[in-house]
N, C-alpha and C positions, 0 to 999 in steps of 0.2 A: 504494500500500500504506500502510495506517495501523497504528499500534500504540497499544494502550490498556493502561494499568497501573492496577490497582485495589487499594486497601488500606483499612483502617478504623482508627478510634480509639475509645476507650471500651470498654465491655463490655455484655453482655446479662444480667448477673447481677442478683439481687434482694436482695443483702445490704446492710446499712447502709453498708458500705465501697465498694459499687459506684457507678459513675458515674450521673449523672442523664440523660446523653445518650449516644447512639451515632451515630457519623458514618462514612459510607462514601463514598469519593471515587475518581474515576477521572480520569486525564489522558490526552489523545489527542494524538499527534504523528505527523507523516508520516515520521519517521526516528528510530528509537530511540537512535541514536548521539548525537543532540542532548542527550538526558537523560544519557547516559553521560558526555559531556564536561563537563556541569555538575558532576557528582560528582567526576570526575577532576581538574578544575581546582581544586575546593575542597580536595581532598586535597593537591594539590601546593602550595597557597598557605598551608597552615597546618600546624603541628607538633602541633596538638591532636588530629588524627585519624591513627591508625596504620593500616597495611594490614589489621590484624585487626579493626578497628572497622567495624561496619555502621552506615551513616548512619540514625539514627532520631530522630524529633522529641523524644523524651523523654530523650535522652542526649547532646545537643550543647550547647555554649555558645551563648548568645543571639546573639552576633555572627555565628557560623557559620550559624545558621538563617536569619538575615536575608540573609546573603550568597548562600545557595542560592536563596532565594525571589526575590531581586532579579535573579539571573542568568536567571530564567525570562523576563525582559523582552526578552532577546535572541533568543528563538525564537518561532515560531508554535505555539500550543497551545490546547486547549480543556480545561476542567475541568468535571466533572459531580459533584454532591454531593447526597447525601440526609442529612437530619438527623432523628433519631428521639428524641423525649423519652419516656422509658420510663414515665412516668405514663399514657401513652396505650396501654399494652400491652393493656389489656382490649378495645380496639377491633379487635384482630386475632384471627382465628379460630384461629390456631395456638397462641394462648394462651402458656403458659409453657414450651413445648418450644423450647429455644434453637436447636436445629439447624434446625427449620422456620422459626422467626422470622428467623434469619439469611438463609435462602433467600428469604423474603418481602421482606425489606428490600433484598437484592441485586436482586431483580426490579424493585423501585421505581427503583433506580439505572439498571437496563437501559432502562427506559422513557424516560430522559432522553437516551440515546445514539443519535445518528443515524449509521447505517452508509451511507456513500456511496462505498465502495471496498472491495477486499479488506482484511480486518482481522485482525490477531493480537492476542488479548486475554490478558493475564497477570494472574492474581490471586494475592495472597499466600496461600500454602497454609495452610488452617485445618482441612481435612477429611482424614482418613486412610483411611476406608473407601471402597472402589471404588464401591459402590452409591450412597453419598451424593454422590460426585463426579459420577456419571452423572446422578442426579436433579437436582442443582444445575445442571449444564450445560444440560440440556434446558429447564429452566424459564427460565434466564437468557437463553439464545439466543432462545427464543420471545418474550420481552418486549422485545428490541431493536427499534428502529425501522429495519427493513431491508426495505422494500417491494420492492426490486429483487432481493432474495435474493443479495446479494454473498456470497462465501465468507468465513466467519468461523471462526477456530479459538480455542479457549478452553483455557488451560492453568493448572493450579494448581502454583505453583513456590515455591522458597525465595527470600525477598527478599534474602538475603545474596549471591545469584548474579545479581541483576538490579538494575542501578542505577536503572532507571525506577521500580521498586517502592520504592526508597529515597526518591526524589523525592516520590512520591505519599504515602508514609508521613508525610513532613513536611507535605504539604498537608492531609491529613486531621487531623493533630495540630493544625495552626494553626486550622482551623475548629472543631475540638473545643474548643480553648482559648477561642475566642470565645464559644461557647455555655455551656460548663461553668463558666468562670471570668469571663465577661463581659470578655474581653481580646481586642481585635481588632488588637493591634499587629502580629501576624504575618499574619492572614487578609487584612488590607487590602492586602497586597502581592501577592495572587493576583488576576490579571485574567482576563478571558474565562471566567468561571465561571457555571454554571447550577446554582443551589442551590434545593432543594425541601425543605421541612419536611413529612414524611409522617405521615399518620394524625392530623392536627390540624385544629382548627376554622379557618375562613378568617381570623378576626381574629388568629390567632397565627402567621401564616405568615412574618412578617418576622424577620430575625435581630436580635439585640441590637445596640445601637450600639457 
């Protein structure tokens, strides 16, 4: 049994204050408790995090972010990441419909994920309409690399209740920071990652240094 947790950083807005990049990341482990323990150990080792605080990349002191990412070295995991630079939005048929664009980008992430056993997928909830969730799930599951048709469940959940989502929130934030601010201090700590820049020309596919 495998577990995959998915979250994103950045936004799909078009205002001047909006981000230049949108990042979606997933982390795959064979036991979700491995990620639970990373968050629990971090909470127990610092007074900066209270029980009411949800672990998020944009609200933690620098040293805690580094501590969490370094603790990933103690477990087996895979990370899948898509990076979308929004100046390429015109290349996508869904255009400026953010709901469809989100689904399109999530499908690109799904294409990077190999399913080789029964798998439970948890994604940070961003959709509220039942019909939108059904449409998203059909599209996402269809794009997974699952030639042997292993059973896969996909749930949209509150990240406050799932420590795996809090870990992947930090991962997506770290990669976003690399592209948006040209700062790889955090993303370089993430190993075993498959990163793809989507809807870009071949010459632009490498991440910044």
